[in-house]
Biopython code that builds the backbone (N, CA, C, O; Angstrom):
import numpy as np
from Bio.PDB.StructureBuilder import StructureBuilder

atoms = [
    (1, "MET", "N", (88.164, 134.147, 99.692)),
    (1, "MET", "CA", (88.526, 134.551, 98.353)),
    (1, "MET", "C", (89.908, 135.201, 98.369)),
    (1, "MET", "O", (90.202, 136.027, 99.233)),
    (2, "ARG", "N", (90.741, 134.829, 97.426)),
    (2, "ARG", "CA", (92.077, 135.410, 97.341)),
    (2, "ARG", "C", (91.996, 136.810, 96.746)),
    (2, "ARG", "O", (91.337, 137.029, 95.730)),
    (3, "ASN", "N", (92.669, 137.744, 97.387)),
    (3, "ASN", "CA", (92.828, 139.076, 96.817)),
    (3, "ASN", "C", (94.172, 139.625, 97.277)),
    (3, "ASN", "O", (94.891, 138.966, 98.029)),
    (4, "VAL", "N", (94.514, 140.836, 96.825)),
    (4, "VAL", "CA", (95.846, 141.366, 97.124)),
    (4, "VAL", "C", (96.050, 141.645, 98.605)),
    (4, "VAL", "O", (97.192, 141.688, 99.062)),
    (5, "LYS", "N", (94.994, 141.833, 99.360)),
    (5, "LYS", "CA", (95.136, 142.130, 100.787)),
    (5, "LYS", "C", (95.449, 140.884, 101.617)),
    (5, "LYS", "O", (96.074, 140.986, 102.673)),
    (6, "ASN", "N", (95.023, 139.719, 101.151)),
    (6, "ASN", "CA", (95.200, 138.517, 101.970)),
    (6, "ASN", "C", (95.960, 137.395, 101.260)),
    (6, "ASN", "O", (95.886, 136.245, 101.692)),
    (7, "ILE", "N", (96.673, 137.693, 100.203)),
    (7, "ILE", "CA", (97.364, 136.649, 99.438)),
    (7, "ILE", "C", (98.391, 135.911, 100.289)),
    (7, "ILE", "O", (98.640, 134.728, 100.058)),
    (8, "ILE", "N", (98.986, 136.579, 101.259)),
    (8, "ILE", "CA", (99.999, 135.943, 102.100)),
    (8, "ILE", "C", (99.400, 134.775, 102.885)),
    (8, "ILE", "O", (100.111, 133.828, 103.222)),
    (9, "ARG", "N", (98.122, 134.836, 103.171)),
    (9, "ARG", "CA", (97.479, 133.804, 103.984)),
    (9, "ARG", "C", (96.763, 132.738, 103.161)),
    (9, "ARG", "O", (96.057, 131.904, 103.727)),
    (10, "HIS", "N", (96.926, 132.745, 101.846)),
    (10, "HIS", "CA", (96.194, 131.797, 101.008)),
    (10, "HIS", "C", (97.112, 130.890, 100.210)),
    (10, "HIS", "O", (98.327, 131.084, 100.168)),
    (11, "GLU", "N", (96.514, 129.913, 99.591)),
    (11, "GLU", "CA", (97.207, 128.980, 98.700)),
    (11, "GLU", "C", (97.715, 129.747, 97.480)),
    (11, "GLU", "O", (96.971, 130.519, 96.876)),
    (12, "LEU", "N", (98.975, 129.534, 97.119)),
    (12, "LEU", "CA", (99.568, 130.239, 95.990)),
    (12, "LEU", "C", (99.504, 129.444, 94.693)),
    (12, "LEU", "O", (99.660, 130.020, 93.617)),
    (13, "ILE", "N", (99.282, 128.153, 94.768)),
    (13, "ILE", "CA", (99.263, 127.329, 93.563)),
    (13, "ILE", "C", (98.132, 127.799, 92.646)),
    (13, "ILE", "O", (96.979, 127.923, 93.060)),
    (14, "GLY", "N", (98.500, 128.056, 91.387)),
    (14, "GLY", "CA", (97.533, 128.524, 90.399)),
    (14, "GLY", "C", (97.540, 130.022, 90.185)),
    (14, "GLY", "O", (96.841, 130.518, 89.302)),
    (15, "VAL", "N", (98.312, 130.755, 90.972)),
    (15, "VAL", "CA", (98.360, 132.213, 90.854)),
    (15, "VAL", "C", (99.390, 132.605, 89.787)),
    (15, "VAL", "O", (100.531, 132.147, 89.848)),
    (16, "PRO", "N", (99.011, 133.444, 88.810)),
    (16, "PRO", "CA", (99.982, 133.931, 87.835)),
    (16, "PRO", "C", (100.963, 134.885, 88.518)),
    (16, "PRO", "O", (100.554, 135.749, 89.293)),
    (17, "CYS", "N", (102.255, 134.728, 88.229)),
    (17, "CYS", "CA", (103.232, 135.591, 88.878)),
    (17, "CYS", "C", (104.440, 135.826, 87.987)),
    (17, "CYS", "O", (104.640, 135.153, 86.976)),
    (18, "GLU", "N", (105.243, 136.810, 88.397)),
    (18, "GLU", "CA", (106.485, 137.157, 87.718)),
    (18, "GLU", "C", (107.501, 137.538, 88.778)),
    (18, "GLU", "O", (107.148, 138.184, 89.765)),
    (19, "VAL", "N", (108.749, 137.154, 88.594)),
    (19, "VAL", "CA", (109.822, 137.539, 89.506)),
    (19, "VAL", "C", (110.299, 138.925, 89.080)),
    (19, "VAL", "O", (110.781, 139.100, 87.960)),
    (20, "VAL", "N", (110.164, 139.921, 89.979)),
    (20, "VAL", "CA", (110.565, 141.287, 89.640)),
    (20, "VAL", "C", (111.893, 141.687, 90.265)),
    (20, "VAL", "O", (112.528, 142.634, 89.801)),
    (21, "ASP", "N", (112.326, 140.986, 91.310)),
    (21, "ASP", "CA", (113.625, 141.246, 91.925)),
    (21, "ASP", "C", (114.060, 139.969, 92.632)),
    (21, "ASP", "O", (113.244, 139.260, 93.220)),
    (22, "ALA", "N", (115.360, 139.686, 92.566)),
    (22, "ALA", "CA", (115.869, 138.461, 93.187)),
    (22, "ALA", "C", (117.345, 138.613, 93.489)),
    (22, "ALA", "O", (118.045, 139.400, 92.853)),
    (23, "ALA", "N", (117.811, 137.852, 94.467)),
    (23, "ALA", "CA", (119.232, 137.840, 94.789)),
    (23, "ALA", "C", (120.027, 137.313, 93.594)),
    (23, "ALA", "O", (121.118, 137.807, 93.310)),
    (24, "ASN", "N", (119.490, 136.319, 92.900)),
    (24, "ASN", "CA", (120.094, 135.796, 91.674)),
    (24, "ASN", "C", (119.458, 136.544, 90.502)),
    (24, "ASN", "O", (118.303, 136.293, 90.158)),
    (25, "LYS", "N", (120.198, 137.450, 89.899)),
    (25, "LYS", "CA", (119.654, 138.313, 88.847)),
    (25, "LYS", "C", (119.199, 137.536, 87.611)),
    (25, "LYS", "O", (118.418, 138.060, 86.817)),
    (26, "ASP", "N", (119.669, 136.304, 87.431)),
    (26, "ASP", "CA", (119.221, 135.478, 86.309)),
    (26, "ASP", "C", (117.759, 135.063, 86.457)),
    (26, "ASP", "O", (117.130, 134.668, 85.476)),
    (27, "GLN", "N", (117.217, 135.145, 87.659)),
    (27, "GLN", "CA", (115.834, 134.734, 87.893)),
    (27, "GLN", "C", (114.838, 135.862, 87.658)),
    (27, "GLN", "O", (113.635, 135.611, 87.587)),
    (28, "ILE", "N", (115.311, 137.090, 87.538)),
    (28, "ILE", "CA", (114.410, 138.214, 87.288)),
    (28, "ILE", "C", (113.774, 138.037, 85.915)),
    (28, "ILE", "O", (114.458, 137.744, 84.934)),
    (29, "GLY", "N", (112.470, 138.216, 85.859)),
    (29, "GLY", "CA", (111.749, 138.097, 84.598)),
    (29, "GLY", "C", (111.088, 136.750, 84.378)),
    (29, "GLY", "O", (110.372, 136.577, 83.392)),
    (30, "ILE", "N", (111.305, 135.787, 85.268)),
    (30, "ILE", "CA", (110.632, 134.489, 85.134)),
    (30, "ILE", "C", (109.135, 134.717, 85.332)),
    (30, "ILE", "O", (108.714, 135.275, 86.345)),
    (31, "LYS", "N", (108.333, 134.279, 84.353)),
    (31, "LYS", "CA", (106.882, 134.469, 84.399)),
    (31, "LYS", "C", (106.192, 133.128, 84.254)),
    (31, "LYS", "O", (106.728, 132.194, 83.657)),
    (32, "GLY", "N", (105.003, 133.049, 84.809)),
    (32, "GLY", "CA", (104.206, 131.840, 84.660)),
    (32, "GLY", "C", (103.225, 131.694, 85.798)),
    (32, "GLY", "O", (102.919, 132.655, 86.504)),
    (33, "THR", "N", (102.738, 130.490, 85.968)),
    (33, "THR", "CA", (101.790, 130.168, 87.023)),
    (33, "THR", "C", (102.507, 129.357, 88.089)),
    (33, "THR", "O", (103.329, 128.496, 87.776)),
    (34, "ILE", "N", (102.196, 129.633, 89.344)),
    (34, "ILE", "CA", (102.811, 128.875, 90.432)),
    (34, "ILE", "C", (102.268, 127.449, 90.388)),
    (34, "ILE", "O", (101.064, 127.221, 90.506)),
    (35, "ILE", "N", (103.183, 126.499, 90.217)),
    (35, "ILE", "CA", (102.834, 125.091, 90.071)),
    (35, "ILE", "C", (102.956, 124.345, 91.394)),
    (35, "ILE", "O", (102.147, 123.466, 91.692)),
    (36, "ASP", "N", (103.974, 124.697, 92.193)),
    (36, "ASP", "CA", (104.228, 124.002, 93.451)),
    (36, "ASP", "C", (104.851, 124.983, 94.428)),
    (36, "ASP", "O", (105.442, 125.988, 94.032)),
    (37, "GLU", "N", (104.710, 124.677, 95.704)),
    (37, "GLU", "CA", (105.256, 125.533, 96.756)),
    (37, "GLU", "C", (105.775, 124.653, 97.880)),
    (37, "GLU", "O", (105.107, 123.711, 98.308)),
    (38, "THR", "N", (106.979, 124.970, 98.355)),
    (38, "THR", "CA", (107.533, 124.300, 99.522)),
    (38, "THR", "C", (107.810, 125.362, 100.574)),
    (38, "THR", "O", (107.432, 126.522, 100.406)),
    (39, "THR", "N", (108.465, 124.973, 101.651)),
    (39, "THR", "CA", (108.767, 125.913, 102.726)),
    (39, "THR", "C", (109.606, 127.086, 102.238)),
    (39, "THR", "O", (109.357, 128.231, 102.617)),
    (40, "LYS", "N", (110.597, 126.806, 101.401)),
    (40, "LYS", "CA", (111.535, 127.851, 100.997)),
    (40, "LYS", "C", (111.529, 128.180, 99.512)),
    (40, "LYS", "O", (112.225, 129.105, 99.093)),
    (41, "THR", "N", (110.762, 127.449, 98.702)),
    (41, "THR", "CA", (110.791, 127.686, 97.261)),
    (41, "THR", "C", (109.399, 127.724, 96.650)),
    (41, "THR", "O", (108.420, 127.258, 97.234)),
    (42, "VAL", "N", (109.349, 128.302, 95.444)),
    (42, "VAL", "CA", (108.146, 128.322, 94.625)),
    (42, "VAL", "C", (108.555, 127.809, 93.249)),
    (42, "VAL", "O", (109.591, 128.220, 92.725)),
    (43, "THR", "N", (107.768, 126.927, 92.657)),
    (43, "THR", "CA", (108.030, 126.456, 91.303)),
    (43, "THR", "C", (107.061, 127.152, 90.366)),
    (43, "THR", "O", (105.844, 127.075, 90.537)),
    (44, "ILE", "N", (107.622, 127.841, 89.362)),
    (44, "ILE", "CA", (106.834, 128.600, 88.398)),
    (44, "ILE", "C", (106.910, 127.874, 87.064)),
    (44, "ILE", "O", (107.997, 127.532, 86.597)),
    (45, "GLY", "N", (105.761, 127.641, 86.454)),
    (45, "GLY", "CA", (105.724, 126.919, 85.192)),
    (45, "GLY", "C", (105.097, 127.731, 84.086)),
    (45, "GLY", "O", (104.071, 128.385, 84.274)),
    (46, "ASN", "N", (105.734, 127.679, 82.919)),
    (46, "ASN", "CA", (105.209, 128.292, 81.708)),
    (46, "ASN", "C", (105.807, 127.505, 80.542)),
    (46, "ASN", "O", (106.544, 128.053, 79.722)),
    (47, "GLY", "N", (105.483, 126.227, 80.482)),
    (47, "GLY", "CA", (106.113, 125.339, 79.518)),
    (47, "GLY", "C", (107.372, 124.707, 80.097)),
    (47, "GLY", "O", (107.638, 123.526, 79.873)),
    (48, "VAL", "N", (108.142, 125.488, 80.837)),
    (48, "VAL", "CA", (109.357, 125.032, 81.522)),
    (48, "VAL", "C", (109.180, 125.362, 82.997)),
    (48, "VAL", "O", (108.698, 126.442, 83.338)),
    (49, "TYR", "N", (109.566, 124.443, 83.871)),
    (49, "TYR", "CA", (109.440, 124.679, 85.310)),
    (49, "TYR", "C", (110.728, 125.267, 85.859)),
    (49, "TYR", "O", (111.815, 124.746, 85.609)),
    (50, "LYS", "N", (110.600, 126.364, 86.615)),
    (50, "LYS", "CA", (111.739, 127.003, 87.272)),
    (50, "LYS", "C", (111.446, 127.068, 88.765)),
    (50, "LYS", "O", (110.362, 127.489, 89.168)),
    (51, "THR", "N", (112.400, 126.656, 89.580)),
    (51, "THR", "CA", (112.257, 126.726, 91.029)),
    (51, "THR", "C", (113.008, 127.947, 91.523)),
    (51, "THR", "O", (114.195, 128.113, 91.243)),
    (52, "VAL", "N", (112.308, 128.804, 92.259)),
    (52, "VAL", "CA", (112.842, 130.079, 92.726)),
    (52, "VAL", "C", (112.756, 130.111, 94.248)),
    (52, "VAL", "O", (111.716, 129.759, 94.806)),
    (53, "PRO", "N", (113.825, 130.527, 94.936)),
    (53, "PRO", "CA", (113.732, 130.647, 96.397)),
    (53, "PRO", "C", (112.817, 131.811, 96.775)),
    (53, "PRO", "O", (112.769, 132.823, 96.075)),
    (54, "LYS", "N", (112.104, 131.664, 97.869)),
    (54, "LYS", "CA", (111.237, 132.739, 98.346)),
    (54, "LYS", "C", (112.053, 133.857, 98.980)),
    (54, "LYS", "O", (111.787, 135.038, 98.752)),
    (55, "LYS", "N", (113.050, 133.477, 99.779)),
    (55, "LYS", "CA", (113.842, 134.457, 100.516)),
    (55, "LYS", "C", (114.649, 135.329, 99.549)),
    (55, "LYS", "O", (115.359, 134.819, 98.683)),
    (56, "GLY", "N", (114.531, 136.637, 99.709)),
    (56, "GLY", "CA", (115.286, 137.574, 98.892)),
    (56, "GLY", "C", (114.697, 137.820, 97.516)),
    (56, "GLY", "O", (115.367, 138.393, 96.657)),
    (57, "THR", "N", (113.461, 137.400, 97.287)),
    (57, "THR", "CA", (112.824, 137.537, 95.976)),
    (57, "THR", "C", (111.527, 138.321, 96.110)),
    (57, "THR", "O", (110.803, 138.173, 97.094)),
    (58, "LYS", "N", (111.235, 139.162, 95.109)),
    (58, "LYS", "CA", (109.957, 139.870, 95.049)),
    (58, "LYS", "C", (109.162, 139.305, 93.884)),
    (58, "LYS", "O", (109.681, 139.141, 92.779)),
    (59, "PHE", "N", (107.899, 139.012, 94.148)),
    (59, "PHE", "CA", (107.012, 138.442, 93.139)),
    (59, "PHE", "C", (105.894, 139.425, 92.822)),
    (59, "PHE", "O", (105.322, 140.026, 93.732)),
    (60, "ARG", "N", (105.578, 139.596, 91.541)),
    (60, "ARG", "CA", (104.393, 140.351, 91.135)),
    (60, "ARG", "C", (103.316, 139.320, 90.854)),
    (60, "ARG", "O", (103.453, 138.502, 89.944)),
    (61, "MET", "N", (102.238, 139.358, 91.639)),
    (61, "MET", "CA", (101.159, 138.383, 91.503)),
    (61, "MET", "C", (99.907, 139.085, 91.011)),
    (61, "MET", "O", (99.596, 140.200, 91.429)),
    (62, "ARG", "N", (99.189, 138.409, 90.112)),
    (62, "ARG", "CA", (97.974, 138.972, 89.545)),
    (62, "ARG", "C", (96.763, 138.224, 90.064)),
    (62, "ARG", "O", (96.602, 137.027, 89.826)),
    (63, "LEU", "N", (95.922, 138.941, 90.770)),
    (63, "LEU", "CA", (94.660, 138.381, 91.266)),
    (63, "LEU", "C", (93.555, 139.302, 90.778)),
    (63, "LEU", "O", (93.394, 139.480, 89.571)),
    (64, "ASP", "N", (92.787, 139.894, 91.693)),
    (64, "ASP", "CA", (91.811, 140.895, 91.287)),
    (64, "ASP", "C", (92.528, 142.167, 90.840)),
    (64, "ASP", "O", (92.018, 142.911, 90.002)),
    (65, "LYS", "N", (93.703, 142.412, 91.396)),
    (65, "LYS", "CA", (94.608, 143.498, 91.016)),
    (65, "LYS", "C", (96.010, 142.909, 91.018)),
    (65, "LYS", "O", (96.195, 141.731, 91.325)),
    (66, "THR", "N", (96.991, 143.727, 90.676)),
    (66, "THR", "CA", (98.377, 143.273, 90.708)),
    (66, "THR", "C", (99.006, 143.708, 92.019)),
    (66, "THR", "O", (98.811, 144.840, 92.461)),
    (67, "ALA", "N", (99.758, 142.814, 92.641)),
    (67, "ALA", "CA", (100.434, 143.126, 93.900)),
    (67, "ALA", "C", (101.863, 142.610, 93.843)),
    (67, "ALA", "O", (102.132, 141.549, 93.280)),
    (68, "VAL", "N", (102.781, 143.380, 94.436)),
    (68, "VAL", "CA", (104.161, 142.928, 94.582)),
    (68, "VAL", "C", (104.298, 142.397, 95.998)),
    (68, "VAL", "O", (104.028, 143.105, 96.968)),
    (69, "VAL", "N", (104.720, 141.138, 96.108)),
    (69, "VAL", "CA", (104.808, 140.463, 97.400)),
    (69, "VAL", "C", (106.266, 140.129, 97.684)),
    (69, "VAL", "O", (106.963, 139.574, 96.834)),
    (70, "GLU", "N", (106.718, 140.471, 98.881)),
    (70, "GLU", "CA", (108.067, 140.108, 99.321)),
    (70, "GLU", "C", (108.099, 138.609, 99.606)),
    (70, "GLU", "O", (107.265, 138.091, 100.349)),
    (71, "GLY", "N", (109.051, 137.931, 99.018)),
    (71, "GLY", "CA", (109.186, 136.497, 99.244)),
    (71, "GLY", "C", (109.454, 136.147, 100.694)),
    (71, "GLY", "O", (109.071, 135.073, 101.157)),
    (72, "ASN", "N", (110.117, 137.058, 101.422)),
    (72, "ASN", "CA", (110.398, 136.812, 102.842)),
    (72, "ASN", "C", (109.108, 136.637, 103.642)),
    (72, "ASN", "O", (109.096, 135.928, 104.648)),
    (73, "GLU", "N", (108.025, 137.276, 103.203)),
    (73, "GLU", "CA", (106.725, 137.131, 103.874)),
    (73, "GLU", "C", (106.111, 135.752, 103.616)),
    (73, "GLU", "O", (105.243, 135.302, 104.364)),
    (74, "LEU", "N", (106.567, 135.090, 102.561)),
    (74, "LEU", "CA", (105.997, 133.802, 102.171)),
    (74, "LEU", "C", (106.767, 132.608, 102.710)),
    (74, "LEU", "O", (106.294, 131.475, 102.619)),
    (75, "VAL", "N", (107.961, 132.850, 103.275)),
    (75, "VAL", "CA", (108.789, 131.747, 103.768)),
    (75, "VAL", "C", (108.071, 131.034, 104.908)),
    (75, "VAL", "O", (107.578, 131.670, 105.839)),
    (76, "GLY", "N", (108.019, 129.736, 104.826)),
    (76, "GLY", "CA", (107.365, 128.924, 105.844)),
    (76, "GLY", "C", (106.484, 127.882, 105.188)),
    (76, "GLY", "O", (106.232, 127.931, 103.984)),
    (77, "ARG", "N", (106.027, 126.957, 105.974)),
    (77, "ARG", "CA", (105.165, 125.903, 105.451)),
    (77, "ARG", "C", (103.846, 126.505, 104.983)),
    (77, "ARG", "O", (103.232, 127.284, 105.712)),
    (78, "PRO", "N", (103.405, 126.160, 103.792)),
    (78, "PRO", "CA", (102.162, 126.733, 103.267)),
    (78, "PRO", "C", (100.968, 126.533, 104.196)),
    (78, "PRO", "O", (100.127, 127.423, 104.329)),
    (79, "GLU", "N", (100.893, 125.376, 104.833)),
    (79, "GLU", "CA", (99.741, 125.121, 105.712)),
    (79, "GLU", "C", (99.786, 125.949, 106.993)),
    (79, "GLU", "O", (98.749, 126.155, 107.623)),
    (80, "ASN", "N", (100.960, 126.427, 107.389)),
    (80, "ASN", "CA", (101.067, 127.273, 108.582)),
    (80, "ASN", "C", (100.861, 128.747, 108.260)),
    (80, "ASN", "O", (100.570, 129.544, 109.152)),
    (81, "ARG", "N", (101.009, 129.107, 107.005)),
    (81, "ARG", "CA", (100.860, 130.508, 106.620)),
    (81, "ARG", "C", (99.420, 130.990, 106.800)),
    (81, "ARG", "O", (99.188, 132.188, 106.964)),
    (82, "ILE", "N", (98.467, 130.085, 106.771)),
    (82, "ILE", "CA", (97.062, 130.444, 106.962)),
    (82, "ILE", "C", (96.855, 131.090, 108.326)),
    (82, "ILE", "O", (96.016, 131.980, 108.469)),
    (83, "GLN", "N", (97.612, 130.650, 109.330)),
    (83, "GLN", "CA", (97.471, 131.165, 110.688)),
    (83, "GLN", "C", (98.264, 132.446, 110.918)),
    (83, "GLN", "O", (98.143, 133.066, 111.974)),
    (84, "LYS", "N", (99.070, 132.846, 109.946)),
    (84, "LYS", "CA", (99.950, 133.999, 110.097)),
    (84, "LYS", "C", (99.140, 135.288, 110.208)),
    (84, "LYS", "O", (98.172, 135.495, 109.478)),
    (85, "LYS", "N", (99.546, 136.130, 111.116)),
    (85, "LYS", "CA", (98.879, 137.416, 111.289)),
    (85, "LYS", "C", (99.434, 138.401, 110.272)),
    (85, "LYS", "O", (100.641, 138.451, 110.035)),
    (86, "ILE", "N", (98.553, 139.177, 109.679)),
    (86, "ILE", "CA", (98.955, 140.189, 108.712)),
    (86, "ILE", "C", (99.172, 141.495, 109.454)),
    (86, "ILE", "O", (98.321, 141.929, 110.230)),
    (87, "LYS", "N", (100.329, 142.126, 109.209)),
    (87, "LYS", "CA", (100.632, 143.398, 109.865)),
    (87, "LYS", "C", (99.732, 144.489, 109.304)),
    (87, "LYS", "O", (99.567, 144.610, 108.090)),
    (88, "LYS", "N", (99.157, 145.275, 110.194)),
    (88, "LYS", "CA", (98.323, 146.409, 109.783)),
    (88, "LYS", "C", (99.029, 147.685, 110.194)),
    (88, "LYS", "O", (99.532, 147.791, 111.312)),
    (89, "TRP", "N", (99.065, 148.629, 109.314)),
    (89, "TRP", "CA", (99.769, 149.892, 109.582)),
    (89, "TRP", "C", (98.880, 150.856, 110.298)),
    (89, "TRP", "O", (99.300, 151.971, 110.606)),
]
sb = StructureBuilder()
sb.init_structure("model")
sb.init_model(0)
sb.init_chain("A")
sb.init_seg("    ")
for serial, (resi, resn, name, xyz) in enumerate(atoms, 1):
    if name == "N":
        sb.init_residue(resn, " ", resi, " ")
    sb.init_atom(name, np.array(xyz, "f"), 0.0, 1.0, " ", f" {name:<3s}", serial, name[0])
structure = sb.get_structure()
């Protein structure tokens, strides 16, 4: 089950999200549902599709709770992210 603790290791397609910080300031505020994901980008759709790079971007994702996820943690092939170890403090 997807939740804020393990979102990095799960499929992102279908997750509602918003760009809260980005290297390209024009991308801040893009809201919608994640439609597609590649190694380095996420496509967010809300009537219009916008492709946003993962690197250097922070996403607010809504699941059981709201979480802010660093895009740098998401960079990589989606199928390989399942095997990624989550850092524990």
